[in-house]
N, C-alpha and C positions, 0 to 999 in steps of 0.2 A: 368508470367501474370501480368502486376501491376494495383492493385486497385486501382480507383480513390477517394479522399474525396467526401461527399454529398455538393455541394453547394447549396446557400442559395436563390439565384438570377437565372432567365431565362438563362441570360447572362453567368453564368460559368456553369449552365447546357450545354446550348449550345456549349459551347467552351471544355469542356468534352468530349461529344460525337462526336465533331470534333476529338478528340486527339483519341479514341478510333478507332475511322477508319482510322486514320495515322497510328497508330504504328499495326492495324490487317494487313492494305493492303500496306505495306512497305516493299519492298524486303530485304533481308540480307542486312546488313550495308555493302557499296563500299567502298575503300581505300578512296575515296572523297567524304564526305557528300552531299547525295540526298536534293532537296527542299523540298522533303517532310518531310524529316526527321529533316531541320533545322527548318522548321514550326512547327514540333513538340515539338523540343528544346525551341522554342520561346515562345510557348506557355506552356512549363514547367514552366520557369522563371517567369511567370508570375500569376503562378496558388497557391494559397495560399495553403499552408501544403503541396505542392508535394514531396519536397526534404527531406532528413535528417536533414532538418535546424531547428525542433521544438521536442522537450521534453516537452507534455503541461500539463504533470500531473503525480500524483506521480508515479513513476516506468517507468515512460516514456509512450510509444503511445502505447493505448490500454491495458495499465497497464502492459505490455508485459515486461518491462525492456531491452527489445534489439535496436540498434542503427545499422540497416545496411539499405544501403550501409554506412558504416563508418571506417575511420582508424585512432582511439582512441592510444594512445600512449604506449609502455612498456616501454621504458626508461624514469623514470621523478622520481621528487621527490619535496620536500619545497625548494629546493633551486635550482632547475635541469628541464630546458625544462618548465620552469615556463613563459607562456603568459601575466600573470598578477593576482597580489594578492591585495584582499581588505580586509580591516579589515571590524568586519560585529558585531554588539552586539550578545548575547546569541539566541538560537532556534534551532529546532529539523526538521523543514521542509526543503525538500528540495529543489533543484535548479527545477522551472517552467521555460521550453525554448519556447519562441516562435521569430524566425527571432533573429531581431538584440536587442531582450530584453528577461531579466531573472527577475523573481519576485522572493522574499521570504517572507519571515515574521521573524519577529524579536524583543523580547523581553529582555528591557534594567531595569528590577523592577521598572519602573515607567510611563511606557507605550507598548502597542502593535502596531507594526506599519508593515504594509506590504510597500516594499522597491522595485522599478524597475532598474533594472543597463544595462549599455549599454555594450552587449554581447561581441562587438570587442574591449573593451577596461577596462572596469569595471566600468565604470566613472556611478554617480549616476545618474538617471535623472529624478524621483520623489520618496515621502516616504509619507504615508498616515497614520496616527494614527486612531485606532477604538475606536470607541465613549463609550468606558469601563472606568471605577477608580477602579472595585473591581476585582482581579483576580481569575479565579479557581483554585483550589489547583492541586497540582501535586506532584506526586512520587520525592522524593530527588536527583534523575537523569532525570525528566521529563522537560515538559516546557510549557507553557501557549501557545507558538507557536510551536506545534508539526504538525498540519494537515498540509500538502502541497498545495499551491493555484493549480487550475486549471485553461484552456485558452483556448478558441476558437476562438484566432485571432483578437476577437472583444471585448471581455470583459475580464478581469480578475477575479477569484471567490476565496474567502477567506473565510475561517469557524475559528471562534475563538471560543473557548467553552465558553471563558467570555462574549461574545456579540451574535454571531449570525453569520450569512453570510451576506459578504458586495462583492459588485461586484462592478469595477472602469472601466472605457475605458484603453486605451494601454497610454494617456496621463496622467492618474491619476484621473482624474475627478470621484467621486462619481455618480455613474449610479442608484445603487438601494440598499437597505439596508433591511434583514430580521431580527429584532432580535427574539434570540430564549433564553428559561432559560437555564441557567445554569448545565449543569447534573451534578446528583447525583452520584457522583464519588472520592471518595478523591484522585486517580492518575493522575486526567485529562483525555483530549480528546487527541485522534491522530489520530483518521480514516478520513483521507482524502476526499472531495468531488470526483464526477466522472463526466461527461459530456458525453451527446451522445442525436443526435436526436434534439438539441434545449433544453435539459433538465437536469438540476440540479440534482444529487443525492447525496443524504447524510442521512448516517448511523448514530443513533447516538445510541447506548446502556448503559446502566447504572444503576445501583444499582434498579431504582423505576423509570419507565415511560420510557421504552425505546421505540422506532419510527425509523420509516424508511419515508425519506420525497422527496418528487420530486418537486421541484418548476420550472417555467419557466425561463430560461436564460436570455431572453433579458428582464425581466420586474422582475422578482423574485417572481412574483404570485405562491402560494401554487396551486400546481395541484391535487394531493393526499398526503393524510398521512395513514400510515400503522403502526398501533398501535403492538406493540412485548413485551405483557406483559410477556411471559413466559422466556424473556432472561435478561441475569445479565450484568454485565459490559462486555465489549469487545472492542478491539482496532484497528483492523484489517478493511482496505479500501476495498470497494466492489469490483466485477470486473464485468462490461458489456463484457458478453459471448456472442461472434459472432460464428454462427457454421450454417450450411444449410439455411442459408435465414431468419435464427430467430436470437433475439438476447435476451439475458437473465440478468437481473440483479441477481449476485449472492452475498449472503451474511454472512458470516461467523459471526457464535455466541455461546453462551454460549450453550452446548452439541449438536446443528443443524445446520448444512449448509443448508441456502433454497435457492430457486431461486423464483423471483419475475418478474411480466409481468411488465416491463419499462413503459407500457401505462398507466397504470392503478391501481400498486399494486397487483395485484391478485397473490396469491401463485401459482408457479408451481408444484414443489417439496421440498420433503425434504429429507436428509439423516443424520439417528440419529445418536449418540455416538462421536462425535468428542468432545476436550476439554472442561475445564469447563471455562474457558476464553480462546477469539479468541485473538491471537494478529501476527499473519501471513496470510499474503492476498494471495488469489489465482490465477494463471495463469492459460493459456489454448494455446493449442498445437496439433494439429496431431488427431484435433476434439474431444479433451478430456479435460477434465477438472483437474486439479491439485491442491489440497489444504492440506496445511500441518499444524497439531496443536498438541499442547504438553501446559503439563501444571501441575504441582502437584497433584497427586492423582489419573492420569487418565491412570496408568500402571499396569498389571494386579498383577506383583507382589511387585505392592506399593500403593496400594489404600489403600483410608482413609476410616477408615470405621466409622460411628457416630451411637451410640444407637438409636432408640426411644426416642423421647422428655421426655414420662413418667419415661422412665427407666433411663436417664441421671437424673433428677430432684432427683428421690431417690437416686441416687450412690451419690449425692449433699448434699442431706437430706432438699431440698427445696419442696417446693407446687407445684403441677402442676399446681396451678392455678396463679403462681410467672414467673415475668420476668426475664431472666437471666442478668447477668453482666459479664465484661469480668472476672472480679474478681471471680466467681463464676469456669468458666472453667478453670481445669488444663494446664497447661504449653505443648504445643505442636502443630500441624499442625493446630488443630480445633480453638483453641484458638489463633492462628498468623492470622486465617481468618474471624478473629471475627466481625470485621468492615464491612465485605463481607457480612455476615449475617445480620447485623444491615439494612436493606433497607433503611428507614427512617433517620439515624443516629443520633436516638435520645439517644444513651446509653445502650439499652435495646433490646434482642431479647424476641419474642412472639416464641408461639408453631408453627406456621406458618411457620416463619421464619426459625427456626430451619428446621423443616420438608422439605422446599425447599431446603436448604442446603444440608442435607442428599442426598437428591434424586438425587441433581446435582454428588455428588459423585459417586453415585451408579452406574450412567448412563454414566460418562467420559469416553473419550477412546482418546488414542493416537496414532497418526497414520499419512502416509502420504499416500494420497489417487488420485486413478484415476480413474474418472467417466465417464461413455459415456453420450453423448445425448438424448434425446428423452424420458426423464421419466416424471411421472407423480407421483403426490401424494407422497407415501413413497417409496424410490428408494435402501433403504440401503441393499437390498438381491438383486433387480434386475439389477443394473446399476452401481454395481463394479466391475473397471477392474482389478484391482490390488490394492493393498497395503503393505507398510512397517511400522512396528512398531520400527524400528532402525533407531540410528541417527538422531533425529527429531530436527529442526529448533525450537526454541522459537518465536524468532520478526521475522529473520530475512524471508523473502516470497521463494518460489521454487523458479526456474529460468529454462524455458522450451528453447530451443536453441538446433537447427540443430539437433530435433531429442532425443535429451537427454535431462532427468532431474535432475537437480545440486542442493544441497542441501548444506548448512554449519550450524554445531551443536555447540552450545557453548563450549567453550575450544578450538574453531580450529581446527572440525574435519569433512571433507569434504568428501561427497557422488556425486555419478553420477549414473543413472540408465537408462536403453536404453525405452523411453518413452512409447512406445508400448507395451513393454510387463513387464516392470518391473525388468528387470534382471540386477543384479547389474553388473558395471562396477568397481567401486570401490566405498567401504562403510567405514566411521569411518577413515580416511588415515587424517593424522598430516599434517597441513600445516605451522608448525612452528610458528605460530601466535595463542598464548593462549589468553584469555578472550572471553568478551561477543562478541555477533555481533547484534546491530537493526538495521543495514544499510541492504538493500535486495543486493542479488547480482544483476550486470546487464551484457551487454555481448555487441559485435561489433567486427567485422573482427575475428572470432575465438578465441575470447579471454575472458574470464570471470573476471568481477572484485568483488572482496570481500573486504569490508571495516572491521576492528573491532573497537569496541568500544574503545581500547587503542590506536588507530593510525594508528596501522597499515593496507597498502592499498596492498594486491594482487593480482597480475594477473595470471590466470591459463590459460594453452592450453584448447579451448574446445576440449579436445578429450576423447578417452576412458578410458584413463590412466595419471593420476595424474600427470600434471606437470608443475611446477611453473616456469612460466617466469622473475618475476622479484616480488621482495617482498619490500615495501617503508613503513619507518617509518614518520611519520608524528609530532609526537611528542608530541599529544592532541588531545583529544578527537574526536572522529569521530561517532555521531548519527542519519546524514541524510543519505539518497543514494544518491551515487553521479548522475551523469547524464553526457550522452555523446550526441556530437552533432558535424556528420562531422571528424574530425580530431582532437576534443577537448574535453577533459575529466575534468568535472566540480566536485569539491570535495569540500564540506561543513564542515571545521573542527569546534572546540569549539570556535573559534575567528576571523576566516577567510574563504574568499571564495577564489579558486585557479583555475585558468582556466590553464588549463597543455597541452602542444602542444609540440611534437619533432619538432625540427629544420628542416627547408625544405631545 
């Protein structure tokens, strides 16, 4: 059964009902199409968002990473089966696609921009500059143009940590703006906004002042704001988990994975013991939620141990009333994370800041999780279906596709599980594409696509055994998650956007 989109007008609602009746009452398709089928197909052509013509947010429709029905290419390369290629300024945002428009964000060292391209030929339709002159700090391989735009086909929404939220219509006219304070984290922002039910949601976890925000998509008015003071920096995009006629806003964070009511921000449940920093975004399928988290110090055999503040101060011969500087801390994993302890970035660490980090290291856990729905409050023991602590991705999200769960670990180690039971189909299998993986896996037409930071794009068979169908070297960095629409694969490299399609 096909699920219809939710329409905003009574006219579209009537058409949706009419189409449901046609689909339910039509007989099996005869050799010659019936009038009812022709009417249904005509309505499909008019219905916004019906076909596989949209990739409307980070990781695609519903954050799933899946484009089906689709026919993306297997045989392609930077000089082969290229429909078009256009140069782009730097940026890590992924293509956001609605019908014949592609939206991305860019950064050229002097300005942050939102760019709209024509999907059919790559030509530029418009670009708008964000109203900011001071840019947030980022990691050396990061970018202040990292969050991916989202669109509902009426407006396109972008988030820059250096400014806040902006909404443009599809012709590039600014519709509203919501300035937000630049997050307190030296590695920059990367969580993307997500849409549902006329609301735009943004997770902004940082070293101090973390919050979750819901705004009216049409006006930019703040509907609710949920403070998250117990959370530290995280970079994962939330997931709107739809199941059993319900919807939950699932937000990965430091130490905890939490679910909220999208209507009002009230907390539904908490899963405790995830990694110290959340980088990977969750996915859903088979009625379950799948979330992966890994960070330094979260494995039982490599846990980072911190002495209580008083003991540490005595060991470095300082008064317990003193403040710590980085020079006071011996070389090692604790000193390496001094800036994460120093929440207000004043160059000094208090007893409270030290103890907060000590507690995070003690509670952190690295795992791939499968969580059942229906939980309330603490669900760590009650709703865990299965988990794996091996071969964990760092940034790349897991991918649920056709009853299987696929992951890619840094170093080019692929794993596949039966999604319902966690049975290992293959694990830690080398795909001969070493390096880190920041882009998340995507899938279509029984194929899984993986892109490495070093610029190698792999196509795997969506099967129980590892089968590499193709391995393509683009010769430059790939940080952005690719997109699939119909028979075309869109790949953003360090300097360009490719539209790749096999010859018809």
